[in-house]
C-alpha angles and dihedrals in degrees: 000000000000125000122191124197128187127198139162093242094057120026095220138357119182115201120201124184115203128179121228091181139336092285104036128063129192119214117201127180138174126241136155124287090241095054091045090053091047090051093049091050093048092046092049090049090051092043098236133119125240091249092051091048095051094042091050092049091048090048091051091048094049092045089048095239106197095231093050093044090051089052092049090048091052090046092053092047094047094045095040093239091149136017118255088242093056090043090057090051092051093048091048092048092049091049091049091048091051091048092051093047091049092046090056093038094238116158125201094256091051089050089054089051090052091053091047091052091049091049092050093048094046109032091168090067 
């Protein structure tokens, strides 16, 4: 499956998802030689591998790390990925969701367990 994404900051990024097995996926994308070299230098300076960098960023994104979510928000605003109106709705909805979860004392791992229980009880969903 091939995904293509265009933005003003980078003329073209091609995203390709490939499967090594049923449980692991490989994500490959194109960028310029210069940006690749810059990335390698920065990663070497920080002492982390490319795989570790991307996995840590994905983990932060999926776990809604505040710093990463702030960066994504600025990216969307700067690259006009979403209208200001829609952005306000998303922020409001996320805040309300966090408030409800904290009111009921539900943590992320407990939420996952709830979804697992629902999936087991209703396999047709």
